[in-house]
C-alpha positions, -999 to 999 in steps of 0.1 A, spaced: 0 0 0 14 34 -10 17 59 17 17 96 12 42 112 35 22 144 39 -7 124 54 14 108 81 15 124 115 49 140 123 53 118 154 47 86 133 69 98 105 98 103 129 92 69 144 92 51 110 123 69 97 141 63 130 134 25 127 148 26 91 179 45 100 186 24 131 181 -8 111 206 4 85 232 14 110 232 -20 129 242 -40 98 279 -35 93 294 -57 67 287 -54 30 272 -89 30 248 -81 59 237 -49 41 231 -68 9 209 -94 27 190 -67 46 183 -47 14 172 -79 -4 147 -86 23 135 -50 26 133 -38 -10 123 -54 -43 149 -59 -70 135 -30 -89 137 -7 -59 173 -17 -53 183 -11 -89 166 23 -89 184 34 -58 217 21 -72 211 40 -104 205 72 -85 237 68 -66 257 62 -99 240 92 -115 251 113 -85 286 100 -89 287 109 -126 273 144 -119 299 150 -92 325 138 -116 313 165 -140 296 144 -166 270 160 -187 233 151 -187 236 138 -223 265 115 -214 246 101 -185 215 95 -206 236 78 -233 255 56 -208 227 46 -184 195 50 -204 179 71 -178 156 101 -184 164 138 -181 138 140 -152 157 114 -132 190 131 -136 174 165 -128 159 151 -96 193 137 -85 210 170 -94 184 188 -74 190 166 -44 228 171 -47 223 209 -48 196 214 -22 201 186 4 228 180 29 261 164 18 248 128 22 250 119 -15 284 135 -19 298 118 12 284 84 2 299 88 -33 333 97 -20 334 68 4 321 45 -23 349 55 -46 374 46 -19 358 13 -13 356 5 -50 393 13 -53 402 -10 -24 381 -38 -38 396 -34 -72 431 -35 -59 423 -66 -38 406 -83 -68 435 -74 -90 460 -88 -65 440 -120 -61 436 -124 -98 473 -119 -103 482 -144 -77 456 -169 -90 467 -167 -126 505 -170 -121 523 -202 -113 542 -183 -85 509 -173 -70 497 -209 -70 530 -220 -53 527 -192 -27 492 -204 -18 502 -241 -17 533 -234 6 524 -203 26 550 -208 53 578 -209 27 566 -175 14 557 -159 48 580 -129 43 565 -121 8 530 -127 21 536 -102 49 550 -77 25 520 -81 2 496 -75 31 516 -44 43 515 -30 8 478 -36 6 471 -18 39 493 12 31 475 18 -2 
């Protein structure tokens, strides 16, 4: 059943939103968040939220509306709404996009390192005999944490 926010009493609105925000903050890992959102939202709703976040990222990166329309197949109205939220709201979108970029970078480096170790014979030997390569494994981990 669709609810019109204007018709909800202020006290109830605060209670409902507080429940949502609290539920989101108690799930910590990416996997827990994924499970929670799968239970909470339909696939379509998750995709639409993800698209808005990526539109915000592209706008913050300086991409034009036409580029975004061409790449993502979204309408001008959707981009306009996201741009409006970026301009008028608090810095929630911007902060989320910045943190998301950092996380994507870390995951990309981790996946790149894993892929490199998986595909090379040396990587396979390092995994098979980890004690023989303890020094190199420690160096790899230190390198990953400093980046």
